[in-house]
C-alpha positions in Angstrom: 27.2 -19.3 12.3 23.8 -18.1 13.9 22.5 -15.1 12.9 21.0 -12.7 15.2 17.9 -10.5 14.5 18.3 -7.0 14.4 15.4 -4.7 15.4 15.1 -2.9 12.0 15.7 -4.9 9.1 16.3 -2.3 6.2 16.1 -5.2 3.5 12.7 -6.2 5.0 11.6 -2.6 4.8 12.8 -1.8 1.7 11.4 -4.9 0.0 7.7 -4.9 1.7 7.9 -0.9 0.9 9.0 -1.4 -2.8 6.1 -3.9 -3.3 3.7 -1.6 -2.0 5.1 1.3 -4.4 5.3 -1.1 -7.2 1.6 -1.9 -7.1 0.2 0.7 -6.4 2.1 2.6 -9.5 1.0 -0.6 -11.7 -2.6 -0.1 -10.5 -2.8 3.7 -11.2 -1.1 3.1 -14.8 -3.8 0.4 -15.7 -6.7 2.4 -13.9 -5.3 5.2 -16.5 -5.1 3.3 -19.3 -8.8 2.4 -18.6 -10.2 5.6 -17.9 -8.4 7.2 -21.0 -8.7 4.9 -23.4 -11.9 5.6 -25.5 -11.8 1.9 -26.9 -14.8 1.7 -29.6 -16.7 4.3 -27.8 -16.8 7.9 -28.7 -15.7 9.4 -25.4 -13.6 7.7 -22.7 -14.4 6.5 -19.1 -13.3 9.2 -17.4 -16.0 11.6 -19.0 -18.7 9.1 -17.6 -17.1 8.0 -13.9 -18.2 9.8 -10.7 -14.7 10.6 -9.2 -16.1 10.1 -6.0 -16.1 6.0 -7.0 -12.6 6.4 -8.3 -11.2 8.0 -5.0 -12.7 5.2 -2.8 -11.3 2.5 -5.6 -7.9 4.1 -5.3 -8.0 4.4 -1.5 -9.3 0.6 -1.3 -6.8 -0.7 -3.2 -3.8 1.5 -1.9 -4.6 0.3 1.7 -4.8 -3.2 -0.2 -1.0 -2.9 -1.3 0.1 -1.2 1.9 -1.2 -4.1 3.7 0.5 -6.7 1.4 3.9 -4.7 1.8 3.4 -4.6 5.7 2.8 -8.6 5.3 6.1 -9.0 3.2 7.5 -7.4 6.0 6.7 -9.2 8.6 7.3 -12.6 6.8 10.9 -11.1 6.4 11.3 -9.9 9.5 9.5 -12.6 12.1 11.2 -11.6 15.1 10.5 -7.6 14.7 7.6 -7.7 12.3 5.7 -4.8 13.6 8.5 -2.6 13.7 9.6 -3.2 10.5 5.9 -2.9 9.4 5.2 0.5 11.2 8.7 1.7 9.3 7.2 0.5 5.8 3.7 1.9 6.3 5.5 5.3 7.8 7.7 5.3 4.3 4.3 4.7 2.7 2.9 7.5 4.4 5.3 10.0 4.0 5.2 9.0 0.0 1.7 9.8 0.0 2.0 12.8 1.3 4.6 13.8 -1.3 2.5 12.7 -4.1 -1.1 12.4 -4.0 -3.9 15.0 -4.1 -6.4 17.5 -2.2 -5.7 17.2 1.7 -9.0 18.4 2.4 -10.7 15.2 0.6 -11.9 13.0 2.6 -10.6 9.4 1.3 -7.0 10.9 1.2 -7.4 12.4 5.2 -8.9 8.4 5.9 -5.6 6.9 3.6 -3.3 9.2 6.2 -5.1 7.6 8.9 -5.0 4.1 8.0 -2.0 3.4 6.2 0.4 2.8 8.8 -2.3 0.3 10.8 -3.1 -1.2 7.9 0.6 -2.1 7.2 0.7 -3.6 11.0 -2.2 -5.5 10.2 -0.3 -7.2 7.1 2.2 -7.9 9.8 -0.2 -9.2 12.0 -1.4 -11.7 9.1 2.0 -12.8 8.7 2.6 -13.6 12.3 -0.6 -15.8 11.8 0.5 -17.2 8.5 3.5 -18.4 10.0 1.7 -20.0 13.2 -0.7 -21.8 11.0 1.9 -23.5 8.1 
């Protein structure tokens, strides 16, 4: 029996989005433990760190995980990888709008602008990966 590819693969979108969300939340948890655990010091790292650096770190890793979600979506739905990656990035964007920071911070705005394009880059890389194998 031949399986016909559909334009939207709910399975691929769900797995790509879940990967993005799971890894992002795991990163945030690890970062919070690092920042607020004083260890052998009398003060925690959160008291000594520049929060602009922390915003940039969060933006970079968050976009990396979004790209990975787009990559996975592209691998699972190769016939319509870009359409499905846009949906994965769109879900990540909507989630980001609902749970994250101040809308006037430049890292927040940059993250919003780059979320869907980074998911598309992940899908593009998945296509290149498939061609080179």
